[in-house]
N, C-alpha and C positions, 0 to 999 in steps of 0.2 A: 937562446933563440932571439933573433932580432925582432923589433917591432914590425918591420916589413914582412919578415917571414911568417910571423904570427898572423898578421892580417891576410896574407896570402893564402895560408892553410884554412882560414876562416872563410874566405870567399869561395875557395874551392869546395869546402864542406857544404855550404849553403847551396852552391850550384848542383852538386851531386845529389843532395837531398831532394832539391826541387825536380831534377830529371828523374830520380828514382820514384817519385811519387807522380810521374807523368804531368807535371806542372810546367808552366812556361818560365824559363829563366832568362833574364836579359841583363846584360852588363854593358855599360858604356864607360870608357875611361879615357880621359884627356890628360896626358901628363907632358905638357909642352911648357918648358920653363919660360916665364915671361909672356906666355900667350895672352892672357887676359889684360896685361899692361900694355902690349904691343900690338895686338891684332883686334880688329873690330869683329863684332858678332857676325855681321853680314859677310865678312871675308871668310870666316870659319864655315858658314853655311854655303856660301859659293864653292868653296873647295870640296866640301862634302858632295854637292851635286856633281861637280866635275869628276870626282872619283867614283861616280856611279851609285851613291847611297840613294835609296828610294825616297820619293817626295815625303811619304808619311814619316819616314825616320828623320829627314831634315826639319820637318815641322816640329817634331818632338824635341830634337836637339835644340832648335831655336827657343822653344818654350822653357827648356831647362836653363838655357843661357841667360835669359831675360827674367826668370823668376828668382825670388829669394827661397832657397830650399832649405829644409832642415833634414839632414840625413842621419837617422839613428844609428847608434853603434851596431856593429855587425851581430852582436850577441843579443840584441833586443828582440823580443818576441815579434813574430810577424802576424 
């Protein structure tokens, strides 16, 4: 099994577990090659607004883009 496939199954498992326990599950994925080398954060937020993303979500995305984040491994305890 490839690393990508294993990660995909881990993500799906965590989402299903959250939904089964009536918890909130949220995933945001940006997979744009060269996006952070070639696109400003304000352009990403502007595009999100133009696509109809709610303002609360736009502010959350903006804070994620501007912050230094530590993302624990999928298998870490929540």
